C-alpha positions in Angstrom: 72.3 38.6 -55.4 69.8 41.3 -55.0 66.8 38.6 -54.6 69.4 37.0 -51.6 69.9 40.6 -50.2 65.9 41.2 -50.1 65.3 38.1 -48.7 67.6 38.9 -46.0 66.3 42.3 -45.6 62.4 41.0 -44.9 64.3 38.3 -41.9 66.0 40.9 -40.5 62.2 42.7 -40.5 60.8 39.8 -39.2 63.4 39.3 -36.5 62.8 43.7 -35.7 58.9 43.1 -35.1 59.4 40.5 -33.2 61.7 42.1 -30.8 59.8 45.4 -31.0 56.5 43.1 -30.2 58.2 42.5 -26.9 59.9 45.8 -26.1 56.3 46.8 -27.1 54.6 43.6 -24.5 57.3 44.5 -21.6 57.1 48.2 -21.5 53.2 47.8 -21.2 53.8 44.7 -18.3 52.0 46.6 -15.6 49.1 47.0 -18.0 49.0 43.2 -18.8 49.9 41.9 -15.1 47.3 44.5 -13.8 44.7 43.0 -16.2 45.6 39.4 -14.8 45.4 40.3 -11.5 42.0 42.1 -12.0 40.2 38.9 -14.1 42.1 36.3 -11.7 39.7 38.9 -8.2 36.4 38.8 -11.0 37.5 34.4 -11.5 38.2 33.7 -8.0 35.1 35.6 -6.6 32.7 33.9 -8.6 34.2 30.8 -8.1 33.9 31.6 -4.5 30.6 33.0 -4.4 28.7 30.6 -7.6 25.8 28.4 -6.9 27.8 24.6 -5.7 25.8 21.8 -7.3 26.5 18.1 -6.4 25.6 14.8 -7.9 24.4 11.8 -5.5 24.0 8.6 -7.2 23.4 4.9 -6.9 23.6 1.8 -9.4 21.1 -0.4 -10.0 20.3 -3.8 -11.9 17.2 -6.2 -11.7 15.8 -7.6 -8.3 16.3 -11.4 -7.2 13.5 -14.1 -7.0 14.2 -14.3 -3.7 13.0 -10.2 -3.1 9.6 -11.2 -4.4 9.1 -14.1 -2.9 7.0 -12.8 -0.1 4.3 -11.1 -3.2 4.9 -14.9 -4.7 3.8 -16.6 -1.8 0.1 -14.2 -1.3 -0.9 -14.5 -5.4 0.2 -18.8 -4.7 -3.9 -19.6 -4.9 -3.6 -17.8 -8.2 -1.3 -20.7 -9.8 -4.0 -23.2 -8.1 -6.5 -21.7 -10.1 -4.9 -21.6 -13.5 -3.6 -25.2 -12.9 -7.2 -26.9 -12.5 -8.6 -24.9 -15.2 -6.3 -26.4 -17.4 -7.2 -30.1 -15.9 -11.1 -28.9 -16.9 -11.7 -29.5 -20.3 -15.4 -28.0 -20.5 -14.2 -24.7 -19.2 -16.0 -22.3 -21.1 -13.0 -20.0 -22.2 -9.0 -19.3 -22.3 -9.3 -15.6 -20.8 -8.0 -16.9 -17.5 -4.6 -17.6 -19.0 -4.5 -13.8 -20.4 -4.9 -13.3 -16.4 -2.2 -15.7 -16.1 0.0 -13.8 -17.9 -0.7 -10.4 -17.0 0.1 -11.5 -12.8 4.0 -12.7 -14.4 4.3 -9.8 -15.9 3.5 -8.1 -13.0 5.6 -10.4 -10.9 8.9 -10.6 -13.6 11.9 -9.1 -12.0 13.3 -7.4 -15.8 9.2 -6.0 -16.0 9.8 -4.6 -12.5 12.9 -2.6 -13.0 11.6 -1.7 -15.7 8.7 -0.6 -14.9 11.0 1.0 -11.5 13.0 3.3 -14.0 9.3 4.8 -16.2 8.2 5.9 -12.6 11.8 7.4 -11.9 11.6 9.1 -15.2 8.3 10.2 -15.0 7.8 13.8 -14.8 4.5 14.0 -12.9 6.1 11.5 -10.4 9.4 14.3 -9.8 7.0 17.2 -10.3 4.8 15.3 -7.0 8.2 14.7 -5.1 9.2 18.1 -6.1 6.0 19.8 -4.5 5.6 17.8 -1.6 9.0 16.6 0.0 10.1 19.0 2.6 13.3 19.6 1.6 12.0 20.9 -2.0 9.3 23.4 -0.3 12.6 25.1 1.9 13.9 25.6 -1.7 11.0 26.8 -3.3 10.5 29.1 -0.4 14.1 30.7 -0.2 14.2 31.3 -3.9 10.7 32.8 -3.2 9.4 31.1 -6.7 5.9 32.7 -7.3 5.6 30.7 -10.6 5.7 26.6 -9.8 6.1 25.7 -12.7 9.1 27.0 -13.6 10.6 26.3 -10.2 9.5 22.3 -11.0 10.8 22.6 -14.7 14.0 24.0 -13.4 14.7 20.6 -10.8 13.6 18.2 -12.4 16.4 18.1 -14.8 18.6 17.4 -12.4 16.5 13.8 -11.4 17.9 10.9 -13.7 17.8 7.5 -14.3 20.3 6.0 -17.3 21.9 3.3 -18.4 25.7 3.0 -17.0 26.9 1.8 -20.3 24.6 1.7 -23.6 26.5 -1.4 -24.0 25.1 -3.4 -21.2 21.5 -3.3 -20.6 19.8 -3.6 -17.6 22.2 -1.6 -15.3 21.1 2.0 -14.8 22.6 5.0 -12.9 19.9 6.9 -10.5 21.2 10.5 -9.8 19.9 13.6 -7.9 21.7 17.3 -8.2 21.8 19.5 -5.0 23.5 22.5 -4.4 24.9 20.5 -1.7 26.6 17.1 -0.5 24.4 16.3 2.0 21.1 17.0 0.2 22.2 15.3 -2.7 22.1 12.5 -1.1 19.5 12.5 1.2 17.2 14.2 -1.9 18.3 10.4 -3.7 17.2 8.4 -0.8 14.3 9.8 -0.1 13.4 10.3 -4.0 14.1 6.5 -4.6 11.8 5.8 -1.5 8.9 7.5 -2.9 9.3 5.6 -6.4 9.5 2.6 -3.8 6.1 2.9 -2.6 5.1 4.1 -6.0 5.7 1.2 -7.7 4.5 -1.1 -4.5 1.4 0.5 -4.7 0.9 0.0 -8.8 2.7 -3.7 -8.3 -0.9 -4.5 -6.0 -3.2 -2.1 -7.8 -2.2 -4.4 -10.8 -2.4 -7.8 -8.6 -6.1 -6.9 -7.2 -7.2 -6.1 -11.0 -6.3 -9.4 -12.1 -7.5 -11.1 -9.6 -10.8 -9.4 -9.7 -11.0 -9.7 -13.3 -10.1 -14.0 -13.2 -13.1 -14.0 -10.4 -15.5 -11.6 -12.8 -14.6 -14.4 -15.7 -15.3 -17.2 -13.3 -18.5 -15.7 -11.5 -19.9 -15.4 -15.3 -18.2 -19.2 -16.5 -20.6 -20.2 -13.0 -23.4 -18.8 -14.3 -23.0 -20.6 -17.7 -22.7 -23.8 -16.5 -25.5 -23.6 -14.1 -27.6 -22.6 -16.9 -26.8 -25.4 -19.6 -27.2 -28.3 -16.2 -30.7 -26.5 -15.5 -31.0 -27.1 -19.1 -29.8 -30.9 -18.9 -31.4 -31.3 -15.4 -34.8 -30.1 -17.4 -34.0 -32.3 -20.1 -33.8 -35.3 -18.6 -37.0 -34.9 -15.9 -39.3 -34.5 -19.8 -37.3 -37.6 -20.8 -38.6 -39.5 -17.8 -42.2 -38.2 -17.2 -42.5 -39.6 -21.2 -41.0 -42.3 -19.9 -43.1 -43.5 -17.2 -46.2 -42.4 -18.9 -44.8 -45.3 -21.6 -44.6 -47.2 -18.6 -47.5 -47.3 -17.1 -49.4 -47.8 -20.8 -47.3 -50.9 -20.6 -48.1 -52.1 -18.0 -44.0 -52.6 -16.7 -44.3 -51.8 -13.3 -40.5 -53.3 -12.0 -37.5 -52.7 -13.2 -36.4 -54.9 -17.1 -32.7 -55.2 -16.6 -32.7 -57.1 -20.0 -34.6 -54.4 -21.9 -32.8 -52.3 -24.5 -31.6 -48.8 -23.0 -31.5 -47.3 -26.2 -34.6 -45.7 -26.9 -34.9 -42.4 -26.8 -37.4 -42.8 -23.8 -36.2 -45.8 -21.6 -38.5 -47.9 -19.3 -36.4 -50.0 -18.4 -36.3 -49.0 -14.7 -40.4 -49.6 -14.5 -43.2 -47.6 -13.4 -42.4 -47.6 -10.1 -38.7 -46.7 -10.9 -39.4 -43.9 -13.3 -42.0 -42.4 -10.7 -38.8 -42.1 -7.9 -36.1 -40.6 -10.9 -39.1 -38.1 -11.7 -39.7 -37.2 -7.9 -35.8 -37.0 -7.3 -35.0 -35.4 -10.3 -37.8 -32.8 -9.0 -35.9 -32.0 -5.5 -33.0 -32.3 -7.0 -30.3 -28.8 -6.2 -27.4 -30.2 -7.0 -26.4 -29.2 -10.7 -22.6 -30.6 -10.6 -24.2 -34.3 -10.6 -25.0 -32.9 -15.1 -21.9 -30.1 -14.9 -19.0 -31.7 -13.3 -17.0 -28.2 -14.3 -19.1 -26.7 -12.2 -17.9 -27.9 -8.9 -14.2 -27.0 -10.3 -15.0 -23.4 -10.9 -16.8 -23.3 -7.6 -13.4 -24.3 -5.9 -11.6 -22.4 -8.0 -13.7 -19.2 -7.0 -13.4 -20.7 -3.1 -9.5 -20.2 -3.9 -9.5 -17.0 -5.1 -11.6 -15.3 -2.4 -9.1 -16.4 0.3 -6.1 -14.5 -1.4 -5.6 -11.5 0.8 -3.2 -8.7 -0.1 -1.1 -7.9 2.1 0.0 -4.0 1.1 2.3 -3.6 4.4 5.0 -6.1 3.1 7.6 -4.7 0.8 9.6 -6.2 -1.4 12.5 -5.1 -3.7 11.9 -4.2 -7.3 15.8 -3.7 -8.2 18.9 -4.5 -6.9 21.1 -2.4 -5.4 24.7 -2.7 -7.6 26.0 0.3 -6.3 24.3 1.7 -2.8 23.3 6.3 -2.8 26.6 7.4 -1.5 27.9 10.5 -0.9 28.9 12.8 -4.0 32.6 13.5 -3.3 33.5 15.6 -6.0 31.7 19.0 -7.0 29.5 19.3 -10.3 29.2 23.2 -10.4 31.3 25.2 -10.4 34.9 24.2 -12.1 37.1 26.3 -9.3 40.2 25.3 -11.0 39.5 26.3 -14.5 37.5 29.0 -13.5 40.4 30.5 -12.3 42.9 29.3 -15.3 40.1 30.6 -17.6 40.1 34.1 -16.1 44.0 34.6 -15.6 43.9 33.8 -19.5 41.3 36.4 -20.1 43.0 39.0 -18.9 46.5 38.0 -20.2 45.2 38.5 -23.9 42.8 41.4 -22.8 46.4 43.4 -21.5 48.4 41.7 -23.8 45.2 43.8 -26.5 45.0 47.0 -24.2 48.9 47.3 -24.9 49.5 46.6 -28.4 46.0 48.9 -29.4 48.2 51.8 -27.2 51.4 51.2 -29.2 49.8 51.4 -32.7 47.4 54.2 -31.5 50.5 56.1 -30.5 52.6 55.6 -34.2 
């Protein structure tokens, strides 16, 4: 019985403590309400005056074949040269295949998308844009930033291209965060144009480099072929001169069709024919008779020289699944959340003050 009475006693004590707690809080309701109101005002003021941040975004993916069709047309001659080289069994080397591979990489849609994303996220590109864009210059003037590096470092984090879904490759979200919805939209639009120009410049630069490299290879190949042809011509001239001497010694003036032509110094043409052949060889300037690959190489050089890259044309390196739009919701500050948290904090502080005051009074 004693145990039961002790338990009931403890229960009664708990009930009395809870009631006493509620009475204490009720008596201190003015303090609690004042604290809530105070923090509510502070939170509301902060929520209304804090710097706003809005993010404009767009979703992009791999471009279509037709998007760079005009660019491919400009370098069509390059592929003709490649085909000619494949048909030429006497070509000096296979380095042109490397150039064709580089050209295909430059014009590959997946490679163009990857290059665009890399350029979009590149720190140097972000910095150049921030320091050159008129809107960003106004931001710098308003902030009165004396240290350009700190201003740049603050803003580069607000420009980002990332995978829309990590499980889905090739689809990216481009975003730009700014202090105003309209400005965010404008800045993302300007920055995508900035990157478009950057990628186009890089692609044209790459194409020019590949064409120049291929031209240098063909010129070297032509020089090598001409040297070989000159040596063959000289060898043929020497053999003809020796054959002419033999024919004169043998007094074989007229052609001898029935004679064996497999001899080192064949005199089947006779001295008169050999003499004429010697004159022709000395006057001959067309070396392609000795090395036919010279004609193919010269033709290829002519085709490459006709490639004129028109940097004024525009091509799409990416395709938009969702165009650049105005942000609908504000990123920061979360006003409703700030006000709720402020009210809760005020309530908690008010309760703590009331309980502390009651404890000190006892």
